[in-house]
C-alpha positions in Angstrom: 4.8 -6.5 17.8 6.0 -5.5 21.3 9.5 -4.0 21.7 11.2 -4.4 25.1 12.8 -1.2 26.4 16.0 -1.1 28.3 15.3 1.0 31.3 18.6 0.6 33.1 19.6 4.2 32.4 16.2 5.7 32.9 14.6 7.1 36.1 10.8 7.3 36.3 9.0 9.9 38.4 5.3 9.5 39.2 3.4 12.2 37.3 -0.1 10.9 38.1 -1.4 8.1 40.3 -2.9 4.9 38.9 -6.3 5.2 37.2 -8.5 2.3 36.0 -8.2 1.9 32.2 -11.6 2.2 30.6 -12.9 -0.8 28.6 -13.3 0.5 25.1 -16.1 -2.1 24.4 -18.3 -0.5 27.1 -20.1 2.4 25.6 -21.0 3.9 29.1 -17.3 4.2 30.0 -18.0 2.7 33.5 -16.2 -0.6 33.1 -12.5 -1.2 33.8 -10.5 -3.0 31.2 -9.3 -6.5 32.1 -6.8 -8.9 30.7 -7.8 -12.3 29.3 -7.3 -13.9 32.7 -9.4 -11.3 34.4 -6.8 -9.0 36.0 -7.7 -5.3 36.1 -5.7 -2.9 33.9 -4.4 0.4 35.3 -2.8 3.4 33.6 0.0 5.3 35.3 1.4 8.6 34.1 5.2 8.7 34.4 8.0 11.1 33.5 10.8 9.1 32.0 14.1 10.9 32.7 17.4 10.1 30.8 20.1 12.0 32.7 22.9 11.3 30.3 20.9 12.7 27.4 19.4 15.5 29.6 15.9 14.6 28.3 12.5 13.9 29.9 9.2 12.7 28.4 5.8 12.0 29.9 4.4 8.6 29.1 1.3 6.7 30.1 2.0 3.1 31.0 -0.5 0.3 31.3 0.0 -2.4 34.0 -2.3 -5.3 34.9 -2.9 -6.7 38.4 -3.3 -5.0 41.7 -3.5 -1.2 41.7 0.0 0.2 41.9 0.5 2.1 45.2 2.4 5.2 44.1 2.8 8.7 45.5 2.8 11.7 43.2 6.3 13.0 42.4 8.1 10.0 43.9 10.5 7.9 41.9 9.1 4.6 40.6 10.6 1.3 39.5 9.3 0.0 36.2 9.8 -3.7 35.3 9.4 -5.2 31.9 8.5 -2.1 30.0 7.4 -2.7 26.4 6.4 -0.4 23.5 3.7 -1.5 21.0 2.7 1.1 18.5 -0.6 0.7 16.6 -2.8 2.7 14.1 -6.1 4.1 15.4 -9.3 4.7 13.4 -8.1 8.1 12.3 -5.0 6.4 10.8 -2.7 8.0 13.3 0.1 6.0 15.1 -0.6 5.6 18.8 2.1 4.9 21.3 1.3 2.2 23.7 3.5 1.4 26.7 3.0 -1.6 29.0 4.9 -2.9 32.0 4.9 -6.1 34.0 5.0 -4.0 37.2 5.3 -0.5 38.5 6.3 0.0 42.2 7.6 2.7 44.4 11.4 3.0 44.0 13.1 0.9 46.7 10.0 -1.2 47.4 11.8 -4.3 46.1 14.7 -3.8 48.4 12.4 -3.4 51.4 10.6 -6.7 50.5 14.0 -8.6 50.3 15.1 -7.3 53.7 
């Protein structure tokens, strides 16, 4: 089950630029993961900042499609963030975050202008 996260009160800072997600089925580790429709999957390291609670946490977010063009330490806009925990082979819960899109903050406003 995927749980949608309300990000209206959260700021995201880019903590690492987009990297190709490795396809776990490829034993060489040289193949990028793809969605069922063939879109490449990227992993972006973000710092989620909740100002009202005075907390910050680093998360890794998967996003499919074109490579997100982000600059280290800039703010980012995250659209459609979901959380889907799962249990790995060591019987540990793994946190999995996915987003519909990750863009540089303000990029949407520039497109509309």
